[in-house]
C-alpha positions, 0 to 999 in steps of 0.5 A, a space after each residue: 323233785 328227786 329224779 326216779 332211779 334208773 337201772 339197766 341190767 343185762 340178761 334180765 329175762 331169767 335166773 338171777 337177772 330176772 329176780 334182780 329185775 323184779 327186786 329193783 322194780 319193787 324198790 321203785 327203780 325204773 328198770 330196763 332189762 335186756 333179753 334175746 327173745 323172750 320179754 314177757 316175764 320182764 314186762 309182767 314184772 313192770 320193767 321195760 325189755 330191751 332186745 339185744 343178742 350179745 352174740 351180735 356185736 354189731 347190734 350194740 351201737 343201735 342198742 346204745 342209741 336207743 337207750 340213750 335217746 330214752 333216758 337222761 341218766 343211769 343210776 345203776 348198770 348191772 352186767 349179769 348176762 354171761 356164758 358158762 359151760 352149761 349154756 345151751 348155745 354151746 356145742 359139746 366141743 365148745 364147753 372148754 372144760 378139759 385141756 387137750 379138747 379146747 376149741 377157739 370159737 367157744 373160748 372166744 365166745 365166752 371172753 366176748 360175752 363175759 368180758 369184752 361186752 360189759 366193758 364196751 357197754 360201760 364205755 358207751 353208757 358213761 355219759 348217762 352214768 355221769 348224769 346220775 347221783 352216785 352212779 354204780 356199775 356192778 359186774 356179776 363175777 364168780 369165785 371161779 375167776 379168782 386167781 388166788 383160789 385156783 386149785 385145779 385145772 379145767 373150765 378154761 373159758 368160764 374161769 378165764 373170762 371171769 378173771 379177765 372181767 375182774 381185771 377190767 373192772 379194776 381198770 374201769 374203776 380207776 378210769 371212772 373214779 374222777 367221774 364219781 362212778 363206782 365200779 365193783 365186781 361181786 360173787 353172787 354165791 352158789 345160786 339155783 339157776 341153769 348155771 348153778 344147778 338144782 342143788 345150789 343153796 341159794 334161790 334166785 330171790 335170796 341172791 337178788 335180796 343180798 345183791 340189792 343190799 350190797 348195791 345200797 351199801 357200796 360207795 366210791 370207797 369200794 370202787 375196784 373191789 371184788 366183793 361177797 354179797 355181804 360186803 366183805 372183800 373177796 380175794 382176787 
């Protein structure tokens, strides 16, 4: 009998993460979704909440042990959780939008959560990814991390951390190629979330639908690419 597909998504309690969690459940995945406090929305859509505060790096080993002890394989790993200048946990001076007002702890926090944690989680979950058929790792990135599209200054923390995520996704793709693990970054588009704002053209449900279509389409030939949700290559 074919094994049920298993997905793990970070930041699954709201926004794009919650919409993706619901979509994957509807597509018959067994879904595990991380959240910091609230897990009711995740439970209500039929997924399993995993409590993890990505600010607390020391919690990650225990989290990894918990998930590895409960699953034999992992078909899909989606790194969705991220910080931006709109995040409620950042003080005004940590927004890191303007040169001359940059502040270390805010920059470090964005790089840690947006760049370092996805790589470390992927590294720790490689053993269960290798046990799946056609495993995939998806990094939700941003056009703001594309070096070739820079046309103004500012927003150092978010743009820099997403550019670093794109680079490390390329490195992961090469290191995991021999294991048959596909690693891609994707620009989900401008979506109506706390980060994207109320005037964004895409709903979270529309974004999740597009992302799911992309997940179904990508294969090892796409590994290492930064993509639009329509599957076209996005410039680095």
